[in-house]
N, C-alpha and C positions, 0 to 999 in steps of 0.2 A: 106553539107549545102543545096545545091540545091535540093537534093532528099528530105530532110526534109521539105523544103518549098512546094514542090509538094504534099507531103502527107497531109500537113496542108491545102493546097488549096482544095484538093479533099474532105477532111473531113469537112471543113467549108461549102463547096458547098452542100454536102449531108445534113448536119444539117439545113442549110438555106432552102433547098428544102423541107424538112419535115415540117419545120415551115411555109413555104409559102403554102403548100398543106393543112395543118391544118387550116390555116387562112380562107380558103374558107368556111369551115363548121362553124367556129366561126363567121365570118362576117354575115352569113345567119341568125343567131339567135340573135346576140348581139344588133341589132337595133330593134328587135320586142320582142321575148319571154323574153330575158334577162332584158329588161327595165321594164317588168311587175313584176319581182321578188322583194320581200322584201329583202333589203340588210342590212348587219351590218354596224355600224358606221365607221368601218375601211376599208370599201370597197374602193379601189383606183379608181380614175377617169378612164373611159374607154380608153382615149387617152394614158395612161401610159403603157398599156400592150404591144403594138407593139414595142416601142423602147426598153423596158426591155427585151422582148423575143429575139429581134434581137441581142442585146449585148450578151445575154446568149447563143444563138445558135452559135455565132462566138466563144465565149470562149470554148464551148463544142467541136466545130470543131478543134480549135487549140489544145486542150487537146488530142483529139483522134488522130490527126495528129502526135503529138509528140510520142505517144505510138506506132502508126502504123509504124513510121519511124525506130523504134528499130528492126523491122524485124518480119514478120509473121511466120517465121520458129521457133520462140521461143514460147514455150507453154504458158508462162506467158503473152506474148503479145496477143496470141490467146484468152486466158481466159479473159483478160481485155477487149478486143474488143467485145467478145461475150456478156459480161455483158453490155457494152456500147450500143450495138445494141438492146439488150432486153429492156433497159431503154428507148431508143429512140422510140421503138415501143409502149411502155406503154405511153410515152409522147403524141404521136400522137393519140393513142386510147382514151386518156382522152378527147381531144377536140371533137372527134367523138361522144362519149357517152354523155358528158355534154351538148354540144351545138347542135350536130346533132340529137341525140335521146332525148335530153332534160330530161335526167335521172340523177339528182344530186347524188342520193344515189349510183347508180352503178359507177358513176364517182368517188365518194369518195372511194370506194373499190379499184379502179384502182390507184388513186393517193397515197393511203396508200402503195400499192404494189410498186409504183414508188419510194417512199421515201426509202423503204427497198432495192430495187434493186440498186438504185442510191448510197446508202451508201456502198453497196458491191462493186459497180463499182469504187468508190473512193478508197476503200481499195486495189482493184486489180490494179488500176492505180498507186498507191503509190509504189507498188513493181517494176514497170517499170520506173516511173518518178515522183518524188515528185512535180515538177512543174505542170505536167499534173493533178495530184490529186488536188492540190490547185486551179487550174483553174475551177474545178467543184464545189468547195465549195459555191460560190455565187448562183449557180444554185440550189444546195441542199437547201440553206436558202430560196430562192424564192419559191421552191416547198413546203417546210414546211409551209411557209406563205399561199400559195395557198391551202394547205390541210386544214388549219384552216378556210380559207375563204369558201372553198367548204362545209365543215361541217356546218358552220353557215348558208350558203345559203340553204342547205338541211333542217336544223332545222327550219329556219324561214318560209319555204315555204311548209312544209309537213303537 
């Protein structure tokens, strides 16, 4: 049990670090460029994103920690964590492209890819732990919402 808690703590720390680093790029544009964009009626208030993402990164880390604790010597654990790492990279790159480069269309391509890879990640996690897979479902739902929002932001501003 102690080993599992340690893996969860490491994984949560990694996920929160990725989110924290991504927030630097986001913050640099959210108060200037982003305010100039036409937004759809369902655009959430800006203050909502940080707490939602914090909860999601913690849940992602717990899920990854549960899988990791099953042992890296198992091929299915390696495969699940490979997909998890890939989706985490896509997650971070979305912020860089959308807010850093101010390229909503390229960001849309990234987030669509993220939805696909995240769906595969959930499937791979389910092989290792049903609990871990379910912990990623709110993240998938939020990313699906963010995909629609990204699309509408691109559509309204191109």
